[in-house]
N, C-alpha and C positions, 0 to 999 in steps of 0.2 A: 565189470574191473572197471569201474567209473574212475580211479584215479589210474587209467591208461586212457594216452588219447591213441589213437590210428591214425596212421597220414599215409596219405596215397599222392602223388606226385606225377604229373604225367604233362608233356608238352606236343604241339605238333611236327617240330623242328627234327626230328629223327630224317638225317640225311642218309644212309647205307639203306634205310627201309624205312624209304615213308610210307607215313599213314601206320607205322607201327600200333600205337596206342591202339589204336581202333578194330586192327587184325582181332580175328575170332577164332575160337576155339570150342566146338561143341557148340557154336552160336552163341558165343559171349566174348565178348572184346576185352581187350586182355586187360584195362582199368575195371571193370566190374571183377573181374576174377579174381584180381588183386583183392578189392574191397570186401568180397563177397567173402574170400580167404580171412581175412580182419574179423570179420565179423562172423566168421564161425567158430571163430580161437577163441569168441567170447567177450571180443569189442564193440563196445554198445556206443561209445564217442567216436566216429571216424572224420576225419576230412580227406574230401577228394579237391587236389587245389588243381587245377587244369588251365588251360590259354586257349581251351575248346567247351564247347555244348557236350555237356552228355546223354545217351541215347540209352540209357537207363534213370531209373529215378533212385536215385542214392537213398532216400527215407525207406526206404525198403529194409534197408541194413545199416541201420543205426548212422549217416554218416550224413554230410551236408555238404555244399560245394562251392568252394570258393574259388573265383573267376582268378585268374594270375593275369597281370598284366603285361603287356605286349615286351617291355623295358626287361620284366620279370621273368622273360620266359626264351630267352637265348643262351647260346653255348656257355658264354660266359660267367653264367649264372651257377655260382654254386650249389647243390643239391641239400646240405645243409642248412642253407641260406634260406635255399624255400622254404624247409619244414619248419623251418624257424618262424619265420612269416606265419604260417598257415598254425603254429603253436599258441603264439602272438593275437594272433586274428579270433583266437577264442575267448580269448580275455575272461579265462578261469584258468585254476590252477590244476595241473596234472604232474603226478608225481614219477609217470617216467610216459615213453614218448616209443610207439613201435612203427616203423615206416616200413613198407615194402612196393620196391617198383613194379610198375607195371608188368615191365620185361624179362620176369623171371615167375612165369606162370606154376613154373615145377614146385616152388616153394608149398607145403603143403599145410593144413589147419593145426596137424600133429607138431611139422615141423615151427612155427607160430607158436601154440602154446609152451613147446620144449625151451624158447628162447626165452618168450615170458615167466617162466619156468625159472631159470637157469639165473634170470637176471631180479627175478623178484627174493628166491631161495638161497641163492649164490651170493648176496650182496654185490654182484659184479657191477661197473658203470656202466656197463656197454656188452652187448651180446650181437654178433654178427653169422650170418648165416653162410656154409662155406658149400659148396658141390663137393661130390667125391670125389676128386680131383685138386680139392685145395683150391678155386679160384672164389672168392667171396660173388654170391649172386642173389643177394636185393633184396634181406631183410636184415634187419638194424634193428636192437631194443634196446633202449637208454634212458637212466636217470635222467630224467630234466633239469637238474642242477649242473650236474655235469655235463649233459650237452649245451646248456646255453653259455658254457663257461670256458667250453677246452672244443677243437675243430676235432674230430673221429678223427684221429690216424693211428691210434693203438686200440687193437681188440683183445679188452681183457678174458672172454667167453667167448665160447664158438658151438655150434652144432651145425650138421651133416645136413644138409639137405639136396635128393636130388636132383641133377640139372644142371645147365649153364645158363648165362641170360641170354637174351635173344638182340643179336645185335643185325641182323642184316635178312634178308628172307629168306635165305639159306637156313640159316639157325631154325627161325620161323616155322619153315615147314619140316625140319626135321621135328623140335618140338610137337609140332600141334600132331604127327604120322603117331608119335609115341602116345600124347597122353589121347589123343582120339580111339586109338587101340585097345587103351587101359579101359576103355567106359563099357 
């Protein structure tokens, strides 16, 4: 799917759960899990935008690593601005962008594929994943032309993905137990 850019953004600055993005489930960090999910969903062009060195080789997933500057990694930087920076850094056009937050390890390959299918076939501008409880949980698929000219605050399509976001160590341990038990 070369007309789709996958983006995974992470930063070290978690206050409620320091080191969250490097936390592991089944020996794989949350950042690597997100990149692997997008790759297994069929994306061959993926950007990993972080303010830290990766502990895995992103090339194995068709990804490149872009280092975020410290002033682009604090709490006041909107995710959408970071995704836009990653897209523009690629210096080539993509029709669509799919971004997945590493703190949402329960978003599956099937969920990512379903979001992309809804985006492509139903002609939505934006598709967002939601937990079974109705909470946003980390996956956004969007038409690039819409993304570059709008702040994403209204979601036109949705797909249900099991699980909630990880915000603190309690969330992490609960989801880690659940995913490792499923193996």
